[in-house]
C-alpha positions in Angstrom: 14.5 11.6 9.6 16.9 9.2 7.7 16.5 5.5 7.3 18.8 2.6 6.2 16.4 1.0 3.8 14.1 3.8 2.7 14.1 7.3 1.4 11.2 9.6 2.3 10.5 12.9 0.5 7.5 15.3 1.0 6.4 17.2 -2.1 3.1 19.2 -2.2 1.6 17.4 0.8 2.5 14.0 -0.8 5.0 11.6 0.8 7.1 9.6 -1.6 8.4 6.5 0.2 11.1 4.7 -1.8 12.3 1.2 -0.8 16.0 1.4 -1.4 17.8 -1.8 -0.4 20.0 -2.9 -3.3 20.1 -5.0 -5.2 16.5 -6.1 -5.3 14.8 -4.4 -2.3 14.5 -7.7 -0.4 12.7 -7.4 2.9 14.8 -8.1 6.0 13.9 -7.4 9.6 15.4 -3.9 9.6 13.5 -2.8 6.5 10.2 -4.1 8.0 10.8 -2.3 11.3 11.6 0.9 9.4 8.5 0.6 7.2 6.3 0.4 10.3 7.9 3.4 11.8 7.6 5.4 8.5 3.9 4.7 7.9 3.0 5.3 11.6 4.7 8.7 11.4 3.0 9.6 8.1 -0.4 8.7 9.6 0.3 11.4 12.3 1.7 14.1 10.0 -0.8 16.9 9.2 1.4 18.1 6.3 0.9 14.8 4.4 -2.4 14.0 2.6 -1.4 11.1 0.4 1.5 8.6 0.1 3.3 7.0 -2.8 5.2 3.8 -2.2 7.7 2.7 -4.9 11.0 0.9 -5.2 14.5 2.1 -6.2 16.0 0.6 -9.4 14.1 -1.9 -11.6 12.5 -4.0 -8.8 9.6 -3.0 -6.6 10.5 -5.7 -4.0 11.8 -9.2 -4.4 10.0 -10.3 -1.2 11.5 -11.8 1.9 15.3 -11.8 2.3 15.8 -15.6 2.0 19.5 -15.2 2.8 18.6 -13.7 6.2 16.1 -16.5 6.9 18.5 -19.2 5.7 21.1 -17.8 8.1 18.8 -18.5 11.0 17.4 -15.0 11.6 14.6 -15.2 14.2 15.6 -18.7 15.4 18.3 -17.7 17.9 16.1 -18.0 21.0 12.6 -19.2 21.9 9.9 -16.8 20.6 12.2 -15.0 18.2 10.7 -16.5 15.1 7.2 -15.7 16.3 8.3 -12.1 16.8 9.8 -12.0 13.3 6.4 -13.2 11.9 4.5 -10.7 13.9 6.7 -7.9 12.6 6.1 -9.2 9.1 2.4 -9.0 9.6 2.6 -5.5 11.0 4.9 -4.4 8.1 2.1 -5.1 5.7 -0.7 -3.7 7.8 1.3 -0.5 8.5 0.4 0.3 4.8 -3.2 -0.8 5.1 -3.7 1.1 8.4 -2.0 4.3 7.3 -4.5 7.1 7.8 -3.5 8.5 4.4 -4.3 6.8 1.0 -1.3 4.9 -0.3 -0.6 4.6 -4.0 1.8 1.7 -4.9 3.9 2.7 -8.0 5.2 -0.7 -8.9 8.4 -0.1 -10.9 9.3 -3.7 -11.5 9.0 -7.2 -10.1 6.7 -7.6 -7.1 7.6 -11.1 -5.8 6.2 -12.9 -2.9 6.1 -10.5 0.0 6.8 -7.8 -2.5 3.3 -8.6 -4.0 1.8 -8.5 -0.5 3.4 -5.1 0.0 1.8 -3.9 -3.2 -1.6 -5.5 -2.4 -1.8 -3.5 0.9 -1.9 -0.2 -1.0 -5.2 1.6 -1.7 -4.5 2.2 -5.4 -1.9 0.4 -7.6 -0.3 1.5 -10.8 2.5 -0.3 -12.6 5.2 0.3 -15.1 5.2 -1.9 -18.3 8.1 -4.0 -17.1 6.4 -4.9 -13.8 5.1 -8.4 -12.9 3.9 -10.4 -10.0 5.1 -13.8 -8.9 4.4 -15.9 -5.8 7.4 -18.4 -5.4 6.7 -19.1 -1.8 6.5 -22.9 -2.2 9.9 -22.9 -3.9 11.6 -21.4 -0.9 9.9 -23.2 1.9 7.2 -20.6 2.7 3.4 -20.6 2.5 2.2 -17.0 3.2 0.3 -14.8 0.7 -2.9 -16.7 -0.1 -5.0 -14.1 1.7 -3.5 -11.3 -0.3 -3.9 -13.2 -3.6 -7.6 -13.8 -3.0 -8.1 -10.0 -2.6 -7.2 -9.4 -6.2 -7.6 -12.7 -8.1 -10.3 -15.2 -8.7 -10.1 -18.6 -6.9 -8.5 -20.6 -9.8 -6.1 -17.9 -10.8 -4.9 -17.3 -7.2 -4.2 -21.0 -6.7 -2.6 -21.3 -10.1 -0.2 -18.5 -9.3 0.6 -19.9 -5.9 1.0 -23.6 -6.8 3.1 -22.9 -10.0 4.9 -19.6 -9.3 3.9 -18.3 -12.7 4.6 -14.7 -13.6 1.7 -12.3 -14.2 2.8 -9.3 -16.3 1.6 -5.7 -15.9 -0.7 -5.8 -18.9 -2.5 -8.9 -17.5 -2.7 -7.3 -14.1 -4.4 -4.3 -15.8 -6.8 -6.6 -17.7 -7.8 -8.4 -14.5 -8.4 -5.1 -12.7 -5.5 -5.5 -10.2 -3.8 -2.3 -11.3 -5.4 1.0 -12.1 -3.1 1.8 -15.1 0.2 0.7 -16.8 2.7 3.3 -17.8 6.3 3.5 -19.1 8.9 3.3 -16.4 9.6 7.1 -17.0 6.0 8.0 -16.6 5.3 5.9 -13.5 6.1 8.5 -10.8 4.4 11.4 -12.6 1.3 9.2 -13.0 1.3 8.4 -9.3 1.8 12.1 -8.4 -1.2 13.0 -10.6 -3.4 10.6 -8.6 -1.9 11.7 -5.3 -2.6 15.4 -6.1 -6.2 14.7 -6.8 -6.5 13.0 -3.4 -4.6 15.8 -1.6 -7.0 18.4 -3.0 -9.9 16.9 -1.1 -10.8 17.3 2.6 -8.1 15.5 4.6 -10.7 14.7 7.2 -13.1 13.2 4.7 -10.4 11.2 3.0 -9.2 9.8 6.3 -12.7 8.8 7.3 -13.4 7.3 3.9 -10.3 5.1 4.1 -11.2 4.0 7.6 -14.6 3.1 6.3 -13.2 1.1 3.3 -11.0 -0.9 5.6 -13.8 -1.6 8.0 -16.6 -2.6 5.6 -14.3 -5.1 3.7 -14.8 -7.4 6.7 -18.6 -6.8 7.2 -21.8 -8.1 5.7 -23.4 -5.6 3.3 -26.1 -4.4 5.6 -23.7 -3.8 8.5 -21.1 -2.2 6.2 -23.6 0.3 4.8 -24.8 1.1 8.3 -21.2 1.8 9.3 -20.7 4.1 6.3 -23.9 6.0 7.2 -22.4 6.6 10.7 -19.3 8.0 9.1 -21.4 10.2 6.9 -23.3 11.6 9.9 -20.0 12.3 11.7 -18.6 14.1 8.7 -21.7 16.1 8.2 -21.0 18.0 11.4 -17.4 19.0 10.3 -16.2 22.4 9.1 -14.9 20.7 5.9 -18.3 19.4 5.0 -19.9 22.8 5.4 -17.1 24.3 3.3 -17.5 21.7 0.6 -21.2 22.5 0.3 -20.6 26.3 0.3 -18.0 26.0 -2.4 -20.3 23.8 -4.5 -23.1 26.4 -4.3 -20.7 29.3 -4.9 -19.0 27.5 -7.8 -15.5 27.9 -6.3 -12.6 25.6 -5.2 -13.1 24.6 -1.5 -10.5 25.5 1.1 -10.3 22.6 3.5 -9.0 22.9 7.1 -9.0 19.2 8.0 -11.6 19.7 10.8 
């Protein structure tokens, strides 16, 4: 299926989703609707085991399309702006809720909602020209604090939000926000390497593990571990679990069926 703002390619059970809305991959209503559709579809596809999300050109995403907002988009009729905000939320959570692990390959600036898009991925890597900035206050917006506090300490998150300072890729790596920093040319190969490692595992186990991660983030420790134990019990009855154990004993690569 073709899209206006994205390119989707499937290689070796890995979906490569490229945000391609020149010049800076700004997020308008159309792009957000397409993103939701894409990630919902990838969740359902049995031939996809991992997803890479990246941007075309030298910018990952410059965030919300301020020109669209300044033009009055979402304010034409009662309730329209609330709907726009709801779609914005679902745009981000389409990534978080995708049944397959999502690797953000951040190829440049991730600004405002571009950072939030990055933050929703399961694993993040970045090119050495990438950086994060939160200029929301400068454009009359206030969203993003929740995403900042997922990755940054209290003072750093507020410093970024109140001042709009840039945080470059190497600093993101030092702070543990990104898994690795590569050259621009090595970014996609590095993301593919991670995705292939994930794709080699039981798709059922990976899907359940991601579901568990998402769930326990909002739970107290005791409840979270109890939830994980329930997932483990469920997996223990699967064909893939039996195959994993047989392969371990027989010292051979497992052949997973996803059931």
